[in-house]
ZADREN-577144 format. One line per 5 residues: for each residue z, y, x of C-alpha. Coordinates in Angstrom, 2 decimals. Layout:
Z/Y/X | ...
% end
This chain:
73.62/85.87/127.36 | 76.53/83.55/127.38 | 77.54/80.36/129.46 | 79.17/77.08/128.06 | 81.66/74.83/129.53
79.25/72.90/131.34 | 78.50/76.08/133.59 | 81.98/75.93/135.52 | 81.38/72.05/135.69 | 77.92/72.57/137.33
79.75/74.93/139.89 | 82.52/72.16/140.54 | 79.86/69.58/141.32 | 78.73/71.61/144.05 | 81.71/70.52/146.18
80.23/67.12/146.65 | 77.23/68.42/148.57 | 79.35/71.00/150.61 | 81.61/68.56/151.91 | 78.94/65.91/152.54
76.60/68.33/154.34 | 79.13/70.14/156.23 | 80.23/66.87/157.50 | 76.86/66.08/158.58 | 77.08/69.25/160.57
75.62/72.00/158.35 | 77.43/75.09/157.64 | 79.57/74.74/154.50 | 78.94/78.45/153.54 | 75.06/77.78/153.93
75.47/74.67/151.63 | 77.68/76.74/149.14 | 75.37/79.33/148.97 | 72.42/77.16/148.42 | 74.03/75.38/145.66
75.17/78.55/143.86 | 71.47/79.74/144.06 | 70.38/76.20/142.58 | 72.99/76.81/139.91 | 71.75/80.45/138.95
68.12/79.08/138.90 | 69.32/76.39/136.52 | 71.10/78.56/134.29 | 67.96/81.21/134.29 | 65.54/78.41/133.19
67.70/77.33/130.46 | 68.36/80.91/129.39 | 64.65/81.63/129.32 | 63.79/78.21/127.36 | 66.42/79.20/124.58
64.70/80.56/121.60 | 65.26/84.09/120.58 | 67.86/85.02/118.25 | 65.79/87.82/116.91 | 63.53/85.44/115.09
66.25/84.75/112.67 | 66.67/86.90/109.57 | 69.71/87.21/107.57 | 70.30/87.81/103.75 | 73.93/87.65/102.04
75.17/86.79/98.73 | 78.72/88.52/98.21 | 80.59/88.99/94.96 | 81.18/92.45/94.34 | 84.69/91.87/93.52
87.64/89.57/93.93 | 91.48/89.48/93.68 | 94.21/88.71/96.33 | 95.02/85.28/96.30 | 91.43/84.03/95.15
89.13/82.00/97.17 | 86.01/84.17/97.91 | 82.80/82.22/98.62 | 80.00/84.23/100.55 | 76.89/82.87/101.38
74.53/83.62/104.61 | 70.94/82.76/104.47 | 69.34/82.37/108.15 | 65.49/82.23/108.01 | 63.87/81.34/111.20
60.53/83.22/111.31 | 59.65/82.09/114.98 | 57.71/78.78/115.86 | 60.81/76.81/117.81 | 63.64/75.25/116.10
66.81/77.21/116.87 | 70.04/75.66/117.43 | 72.73/78.32/116.84 | 76.60/78.76/116.29 | 77.37/81.59/113.65
80.10/83.93/113.48 | 80.64/86.22/110.58 | 82.25/89.37/111.46 | 84.84/89.84/108.75 | 87.67/92.03/109.30
90.86/89.86/110.03 | 92.58/90.55/106.46 | 89.63/89.15/104.90 | 91.01/85.86/106.04 | 87.65/84.43/107.24
87.88/80.82/108.80 | 88.25/80.55/112.22 | 85.66/78.10/112.86 | 82.10/78.91/114.40 | 79.90/76.89/112.28
76.75/75.02/113.92 | 73.21/74.85/112.35 | 69.83/74.00/113.44 | 66.88/75.94/111.67 | 63.30/74.43/112.19
60.37/76.77/112.25 | 59.55/78.90/108.94 | 62.76/77.08/107.16 | 66.00/78.48/106.38 | 69.60/77.29/106.23
72.52/78.83/103.78 | 76.04/78.68/105.15 | 79.17/79.22/103.04 | 82.17/81.40/104.31 | 85.08/81.24/102.13
87.36/84.12/102.42 | 91.05/84.47/101.70 | 91.95/88.11/101.29 | 95.18/89.49/102.24 | 94.81/93.14/101.36
93.27/95.00/98.20 | 90.60/97.33/99.03 | 87.06/97.26/100.57 | 86.32/94.20/102.98 | 83.35/94.55/105.10
81.18/92.73/107.53 | 78.57/94.73/109.41 | 77.04/92.07/111.40 | 76.54/88.30/112.34 | 77.03/87.19/115.75
74.41/84.18/116.59 | 74.62/81.99/119.77 | 71.52/80.17/120.50 | 71.87/77.40/123.11 | 69.20/76.55/125.80
67.60/72.83/125.99 | 70.03/72.12/129.22 | 73.20/73.43/127.38 | 74.48/75.52/130.23 | 73.76/79.03/129.05
72.24/80.81/125.75 | 71.25/83.88/124.20 | 73.95/85.77/122.28 | 72.77/88.77/119.81 | 74.42/90.57/116.96
72.31/91.13/113.92 | 73.01/93.78/111.35 | 73.84/92.23/107.91 | 76.18/94.65/106.12 | 78.36/93.14/103.07
81.19/94.41/101.25 | 83.56/93.13/98.51 | 86.21/94.95/97.00 | 89.49/93.15/96.66 | 91.59/94.35/93.38
95.21/94.43/93.00 | 96.48/90.97/91.90 | 98.14/92.07/88.54 | 100.90/89.57/88.87 | 102.87/91.18/86.05
100.17/89.98/83.66 | 102.65/87.02/83.03 | 104.91/89.65/80.99 | 102.07/90.88/78.88 | 102.09/88.07/76.37
105.50/88.33/75.21 | 105.59/91.96/75.19 | 102.15/91.87/73.00 | 104.23/89.48/70.51 | 106.82/91.84/70.31
104.46/94.76/69.63 | 103.14/92.74/66.87 | 106.41/92.36/65.55 | 107.16/96.07/65.67 | 103.92/96.82/63.92
105.10/95.52/60.72 | 108.53/96.70/61.12 | 110.40/99.01/58.56 | 111.97/100.77/61.70 | 108.46/102.29/62.31
108.48/103.85/58.81 | 110.55/107.09/59.53 | 110.81/109.20/56.82 | 109.25/112.67/56.97 | 107.93/111.98/60.63
104.22/111.67/61.40 | 101.12/112.55/59.76 | 99.83/108.84/58.76 | 100.21/108.23/55.13 | 102.18/105.01/54.51
103.38/104.70/50.82 | 105.00/106.25/47.81 | 108.38/105.61/46.69 | 111.20/107.41/44.41 | 112.92/110.35/45.53
116.82/110.33/46.23 | 118.93/112.70/47.08 | 118.67/114.05/50.49 | 114.84/113.71/50.96 | 112.81/116.40/52.00
111.37/118.14/48.92 | 108.26/118.91/50.93 | 107.31/115.20/50.78 | 107.32/115.17/46.88 | 103.74/114.17/45.74
103.64/116.16/42.49 | 100.39/114.44/41.17 | 101.75/110.85/41.37 | 105.11/112.56/39.73 | 102.95/113.60/36.83
101.75/110.02/36.13 | 105.05/108.45/36.58 | 108.40/108.77/34.88 | 110.14/109.61/37.98 | 109.83/111.76/41.00
107.74/110.25/43.58 | 107.85/110.88/47.37 | 105.33/110.15/50.02 | 106.60/108.34/53.11 | 104.55/108.69/56.62
104.00/106.31/59.50 | 104.41/107.96/62.91 | 101.06/108.23/64.51 | 99.70/105.40/66.62 | 97.52/107.13/68.90
99.75/108.43/71.24 | 98.83/109.36/74.80 | 100.22/107.40/77.62 | 100.11/109.14/81.25 | 100.73/107.08/84.11
101.12/109.29/87.34 | 101.24/107.24/90.49 | 102.69/108.74/93.75 | 100.61/107.78/96.79 | 102.57/110.04/99.16
104.61/108.96/102.24 | 107.25/107.48/100.30 | 104.84/104.95/98.75 | 104.26/103.32/102.12 | 107.52/102.12/102.38
107.65/98.22/102.60 | 110.07/96.57/99.83 | 109.94/92.99/100.33 | 106.47/91.53/101.29 | 104.52/94.67/99.88
104.52/98.49/99.80 | 106.12/100.34/96.82 | 102.51/101.47/96.12 | 101.62/97.96/95.49 | 104.76/97.69/92.78
103.56/100.68/91.59 | 100.12/99.25/90.60 | 101.81/96.32/88.78 | 103.81/98.62/86.62 | 101.04/100.71/85.87
99.20/97.91/84.91 | 101.20/96.21/82.70 | 102.16/99.35/80.78 | 98.53/100.45/80.35 | 97.46/96.93/79.15
100.48/97.24/76.60 | 99.74/100.55/75.41 | 96.16/99.71/75.07 | 96.83/96.86/72.75 | 98.89/99.43/70.70
96.26/101.67/70.35 | 97.41/104.57/72.42 | 95.19/106.61/74.83 | 95.92/105.75/78.36 | 95.52/108.16/81.33
96.17/106.77/84.91 | 96.34/109.38/87.93 | 97.00/108.55/91.20 | 97.88/111.71/93.69 | 99.33/113.00/96.52
97.81/116.21/97.67 | 94.62/115.29/96.05 | 93.53/113.03/93.41 | 93.12/109.59/94.60 | 91.85/107.68/91.60
91.63/108.78/87.68 | 90.77/106.69/84.75 | 90.79/108.41/81.63 | 88.88/108.20/78.37 | 88.63/104.52/78.73
90.10/101.99/75.79 | 89.68/98.60/74.93 | 88.67/95.72/77.31 | 87.12/98.20/79.58 | 90.34/99.65/80.73
92.09/97.21/82.88 | 88.74/96.26/84.92 | 88.33/100.22/85.53 | 91.75/100.61/86.62 | 91.51/97.85/88.92
88.53/99.00/90.45 | 89.86/102.50/91.08 | 93.28/101.74/92.38 | 91.90/99.03/94.73 | 90.73/101.12/97.59
94.07/103.41/97.13 | 96.48/103.58/100.11 | 99.50/105.49/100.56 | 98.98/108.73/102.68 | 101.71/109.63/105.19
101.93/113.22/103.78 | 104.53/114.88/101.36 | 103.15/115.05/97.66 | 102.28/118.25/95.95 | 104.15/117.88/93.09
103.28/121.30/91.53 | 99.73/120.02/91.43 | 100.62/116.35/90.58 | 102.49/117.56/87.38 | 100.05/120.08/86.52
97.65/117.41/86.33 | 99.80/115.28/84.16 | 100.50/118.15/81.85 | 96.72/118.63/81.28 | 96.25/114.96/80.65
99.71/114.82/78.28 | 98.39/115.70/75.25 | 101.03/116.09/72.17 | 102.72/113.57/71.54 | 102.88/111.76/74.39
104.58/109.74/77.16 | 104.70/110.60/80.89 | 105.47/107.66/83.25 | 105.75/108.80/86.83 | 105.89/106.04/89.51
107.38/107.37/92.74 | 110.43/107.02/95.32 | 112.89/109.86/94.89 | 116.13/108.48/96.41 | 116.79/111.05/99.10
118.46/114.27/98.24 | 116.58/116.38/100.62 | 113.16/115.32/99.96 | 113.68/115.10/96.12 | 114.24/118.74/95.60
110.85/119.88/95.29 | 110.17/117.05/92.67 | 113.29/117.77/90.59 | 112.42/121.35/90.53 | 108.95/120.80/89.06
110.15/118.04/87.02 | 112.14/120.40/84.63 | 109.10/121.89/83.12 | 107.59/118.57/82.06 | 109.73/117.36/79.20
109.24/118.98/75.70 | 109.99/118.08/72.11 | 106.94/115.76/71.98 | 106.80/114.59/75.30 | 109.12/111.69/76.86
109.07/111.43/80.69 | 110.30/108.32/82.49 | 110.43/107.94/85.97 | 110.03/104.66/87.53 | 111.36/103.55/91.22
110.99/100.61/93.25 | 114.11/99.49/95.03 | 115.00/97.19/97.53 | 117.19/94.37/96.26 | 118.38/93.64/99.66
119.87/97.25/99.88 | 122.92/96.67/97.53 | 123.57/93.20/99.52 | 123.80/95.10/102.70 | 126.12/97.59/101.30
128.60/95.08/100.26 | 128.01/93.07/103.72 | 131.05/93.19/106.31 | 131.37/91.35/109.81 | 130.49/93.10/113.08
130.72/96.52/113.91 | 126.93/96.87/113.67 | 127.08/95.23/110.12 | 129.73/97.75/108.82 | 127.39/100.60/110.26
124.40/99.13/108.23 | 126.52/98.50/105.21 | 127.94/102.44/105.40 | 124.31/103.46/105.53 | 122.97/101.17/102.84
125.92/102.54/100.74 | 125.05/106.19/101.39 | 121.47/105.59/100.43 | 122.45/103.90/97.19 | 124.78/106.82/96.31
121.88/109.46/97.07 | 119.68/107.57/94.72 | 122.36/107.67/92.00 | 122.92/111.39/92.41 | 118.86/111.93/92.17
118.91/109.66/89.09 | 121.49/111.82/87.43 | 119.56/115.17/88.42 | 116.34/113.57/86.76 | 118.20/112.87/83.49
119.63/116.58/83.50 | 115.92/117.69/83.63 | 115.16/115.68/80.66 | 113.78/112.55/82.15 | 114.84/108.94/81.95
115.01/107.23/85.52 | 114.50/103.46/85.91 | 114.82/101.68/88.99 | 114.57/98.10/89.76 | 113.08/95.57/92.37
108.92/95.26/92.60 | 109.51/91.98/90.04 | 111.72/93.90/87.84 | 110.30/97.30/87.37 | 107.21/96.40/85.30
108.83/94.73/82.68 | 111.42/96.95/82.50 | 109.14/99.97/81.73 | 107.24/97.78/79.19 | 110.46/97.05/77.41
111.45/100.76/77.45 | 107.78/101.68/76.09 | 108.64/99.15/73.10 | 111.85/100.68/72.70 | 110.47/104.08/72.14
107.92/102.70/69.84 | 110.75/100.99/67.86 | 112.64/103.99/67.58 | 109.71/106.22/66.22 | 109.74/108.43/69.35
106.17/107.38/70.46
% end
């Protein structure tokens, strides 16, 4: 049960008879007790006269998926199976990050009829948003009290990553199309895809001479080859404790998702095979063997519930999984945060075994733009200590990046907004150079 704002007013009205009757010689405590009993009786009658919330049946209409920033309309259908009109206030119990409105709508449902309420969600976090029940408050006819009950009505909507880096995709796809017909991709003596015939010149590989074409021609003819297009791009996303650090308004993991989705979309347009793996000590998400229009939806769906774990990543097994997916020839992109000398030793040790003649390794790290500003700041003693700490962090990150390059990998670091297009540009540069 519950009481309304009228209940304390009804109790307060009892001051009048207490004052009047006590002046007439009656005991004030006796009058007060009698008034409270009367109030209790009124509330009991009002409560008994209120329709039972259990006569309401609830069904939901909830979209299966949505994106952060979208307005997600959800619908509740309330069906009155009783014989009395039910006047109720409704609260849909979504979690706070769902962004449900704070208002509690009122509705009146005649017997054997239904009413539909729309609850618009504005989700602020990705992942699964759930509502397990709907709470009804049915008011009595006198308006002093009513019945309250929570009715089971489970509903779930999966909130996908926003993919804000999509705005960079069109320009990169255009550059990819320009590369597709560029002569810079026609690297002689490399690849297995036949391109064309041309005359032999001094210095060419004699193994590429086409003897049948030479017999039909007056000069020696040479085959030229186009590098293979269906390369394998493996994206390894670190979901360990370093991914939980906040950079700006989001975590490093969210920024890694943006970079992964932009690169995957671009590589998919280029006809490459894309493999995505989110890992710390176990596989949190895996997308492989998917291409075409299905790739991005499956990536979004797989990555949506993944959260950073406050544990150290097992790089031995993580890079082992990447090696199994990185078929030759391939590009391996590791999205992680390796900036501390002490915590990066295991990663650097395992990284040395990954690069090879047919495998290019990129390590992408999300950095905080405010860190460099802090390192250059001056002022009070506290500001100087902060600047020294920030400068030490920047220096350690540079040392770790140098160690990655010595291990055969390329280190890229940028802000959450800058890292996705930078990795995409590096991918295009590798394509242009015929290395991928």
